[in-house]
Structure formats: structure tokens, C-alpha cells
N, C-alpha and C positions, 0 to 999 in steps of 0.2 A: 886244712885248719889246725889250730894247734891243742893240744893238751888243754890249756885253760879256757878258751873257746868253748870247747866242749864242754869240758863242767860248766860253766855256766850256763848252756842249753837244759840242762838235765836238772829235774825236782828235786834231785839225793841233795843237790850240791846248792839249793836257792838260800840264801842269807850269808855263805860264806863270802869274806872279803877276796880281791883279789889277794892280797899273800897268803891268805888260807890255802886257795885252790893252787898258790904255787907249790906252796909245800908238797899238795898231793901229786903233782905233776912230775915233782924232782924225786918223787920214789922213784927207786931204780925199777921197780919193773911194772911200772907206768909206760905202756907200749902200744903203739897204735898196729893195729893188725887187720890185715886186708883178707875178703873171704869172697868167693867164685859163688853162683849161684847154686843151691843146692850142699852146698858145700856143711860138713858137721864142723860148728864149732867145739862142743861137745855131747857126750852121751848122757843119758841118765842111769841113775844110780851108783856112779863115781865118786868120788871124792871131789867136793868144790872148791877149787884152790884158789879161781878168779872173778871178779865184780868185772862187769862190762859196760859199757855207754855206747850208745848206738851214735857212729858220728854221722855217717850215710848209710843210702843202705834201708833193708829191711829183714828180720830176722823173727824166723818161727822159732816158738817155744811149744816143743810137740810131747807127747804123751805115746810114750812107743812098749815098751814092755809089758804092763800091766792092763795094756788098752782092752786084754780081751777082757778080764773080769768085769769091766765095765760095760762088756758087749757093744765096743766101739771099735772102729778100724784099728788097725795095728799100728795105724801112722794117724794119729787125730793129731791137728794144730791147736793148739787149747788159747796163744793168742799172737799175734803179730806185735813187735816192739818195732818204733819208728825212732827217727833223726830226736836225737836229745833223750828216748826212753833206755831204762835201764832191765838188764838181767841178771842171773848169776848170785844174787841176792843171797845165797847159803855159803857162800863162800866169807860171810863175816856173821851168820845167825849158825848158829852150832846145831844141829851134830855137822854140818858142813859137808852134806850127801846132795850127791842132784836127784828130783824128783824128776825134774823135767830133761829133756835133749833142747840144744837149740841146732837149730841149722839155718843157713845163709838162707830167706827167700830171693833175694837178689843183691847181685854184685855189692857186696857193703864194706864199708871199713869201721872197726870197733877200737874205742880204748880199752886197754885192759889193764887193771888193776893189782894183784894178790890182796885177796882176803888177809893173808898172816900178816903181811906190810901194812893196813889200813887200820889192824887191831893194835897192833904194835903203835902205830901214830897214835890211836885215840888215847891206850895206856899214858903216852907222855903230853898230848894234847887233850885235854879234855872237853877243852869249849867246843872244837874243832868234832871228836867223837859224839859228841851232845848233839851238835846243827844235823851233821850227816845221818846219824840213828834217828833222828825224828824224823829227817826226809824220806828216809826207808821204810819207815813207819807206816808214814802217809801213801806211799806206793806199794806198798803190801795189803795193807788196809782197803784199799780203792781195787786191787785184784779180788780179795777176797769179797767183798759187799759185792761185786760183779758176776761173782759166782754165784753167790747167796740168791740176790736179785733173779737167779735164772733158773736154780733149782724152787724157790718159793714161790715164783708165777709161771713156772711153767711156759715162759714166753722163749721159745727159743733151746736147744739142747745145751747142757750145762759144759760144754766145751764148743768152743768152735774155731 
């Protein structure tokens, strides 16, 4: 699958024209990467450099280092990202630090794009930045609402 088709399937990029998607796909850092099951894509705590879209397979977002302070196992899966989903939004949102790690749950392909390049593109093309950041806000808000719901209702642990 090509970069434009992958971006079209992603909620963050809904509303963008094919021309706008092509601009993102043409960024030098926009590359497809493949990972084997259980392969670490990135660790928590490091600098967030890339934003990712899952093209095929599944990726687990994992709480590792700080899990003990929450009385959770040291390797807790917070969420599984599937085809068309995104992760790594810290690459475009300051302070650009990874809170969670990412590990391939199954063999997967992801589209990786430099957060720095995306932010520079948003400065050059404000309409594009506005649409993408709106999409990103929807995704982040949904994640927070899901966690908040679990915490408030007590239905299941806050991390799954």
C-alpha cells in the first residue's frame, strides 16, 4: 500500500485533499518501516522524533518504567493500535517526550514521519496544519475520555 492510501485511512488526516496528502507523503522522512512481532519500535522516556500510522498489523503502546508506582506489572499494555491508527503524537506536541513505549504486537508495517518536518510543513501550509492538528486532537481526546471513563466508573483497570 502506498503512503497516500495509508494516510487516507487515518483519522488524523481525514478532510485533507489528495494534493495535501501528497505533500505529506513527499516529506523526506516519510518512510514505511517493518517490524517483527515483539520488536521494540521506541522506548518510553526518549525524545519523540517520529509520528506513526499503522499500515498493517498491530502495535502495543506499553507502560514500562513507571509502572511500579501505579502498582501495575512492569510491562503493561495501555492500548493496541490497529490498521489506520496512529501513535507517537508526542513528536508534534511539546515537550516531545515519549510517555509510553511502542512494541509490535504482530508483524507490522508503519508509516513514520518526522515530527520536526511535519511542524515545519504546518508553518508553511497553515491550512494543512490546522486540519491535521484538529484530527490529532480528536484522537488524543478520545484516548483521554476512554481512560477517564474507566477511572470514573471503575469498570476495568485504567490500563489494558
